[in-house]
N, C-alpha and C positions, 0 to 999 in steps of 0.2 A: 296405808294400805295397800296403795298402789304397785309399789316396790314391791308387797307381797305378793299380789296378784298377777303382777307382768313376771313375775322370775320363772314360771315353769315355759313360757318362750323365749325366754331371752336364754335360759341354759340350754336349752334343745341348739339356739342358733351360736350359742358358744361352742357345743359337742360339735358342728357342723365347722367351725374356725379352728379347734385340734386337729380336723382331718388335712393339713396345710402341710407341706414337704416338712419345713425346719422343725416347726410346733411339735409334730407327730414323734418326731426324734425324741426331742426334749422332752415329752410326756413318756414315751417307753423308757427310754431311760433311765430317769427319773425314776417313775412305777416300781419299774423290775429292782434296783437298786434298794428301796427303801421298804418294797413288800419281803426282800430278800433279809434284809437285817431286822425285821419285825418275829420277836422271839416269843410275844404271850399278844392274847387278844388283847388285852388293855391297850397293847402299842397301837393298835389297828385302829384305834380310834385317835390315840395323840399321834403317830409318826404322821399322816395326811397333814396335819400343818405345818410341819419342816419342810415336806416336799412342796406345798404350797408357795412356803418361802423360798427355794430353791428355785422354781416352776418362775417363779417373777423375777425372781435375780436374773435367772436365765433370758427371761425373753428380753430385758434393760440392757444388759452387757452382750446379749449375741452379734446387733446391729452394728454396735460398738469392734467387737472384734474382727466381723464379715466385713465390712462395708466403710469402715473407721469414721461412722455417725458419733454427733455430741453424745456425751453423757447425760441422758436427763433423767431425772426422777418423775415417777407415773406422780399424778396430780391426785390426792387423797382427798375421793369424793364418792359421792354416790355409788356412781360407776366402779369406780375401782374397787369398795365394797361388794358390790354385785358378782365382779371377774373373782374376788377372790374366796366368795361362796360357794362359787361354781367351781372354783379349781379344788375346791376341798371337797368336795363333793366329788370332781372326779379322781382324784385321788384316793378320794376314802374307796369307791367301789374298783380299781384298779389293784389297790395295795392287798383288798383282803381278799382277791383272787389270787393274785401271786401268792400272799401267805395262805390260801387253806390249798393251793394245788403245791406247797413248800410243806405242808403239814402230812399232804396225802402222800408223798412222795416219800417223805421219811417214815413212815408210820408202817408203808410198803416195805422199803428197804431196812428194817429193822427185823421183821417177821423175822 
């Protein structure tokens, strides 16, 4: 139960950590890409899962490419699960916003 009650505070802290420079670029590019390829409203629920997987992979591979760090697999524990759920929520919101803007622009242009 402690995991559920502490999640809102964790989520706010997690969103603040996404505003760091390399991470915000990852989030923006992934959210724009997956928001633009979403065609139906059902995809808005499923596509953030793929976006979360790509984001986690980018966070793991980013240091390997940029600073030649060793490739390490993240530990699959409770902290990883909280991070994955928080990432899903972030991408759910961002992809929904991009999808809605895309649908609005298409509706205006089709008039």
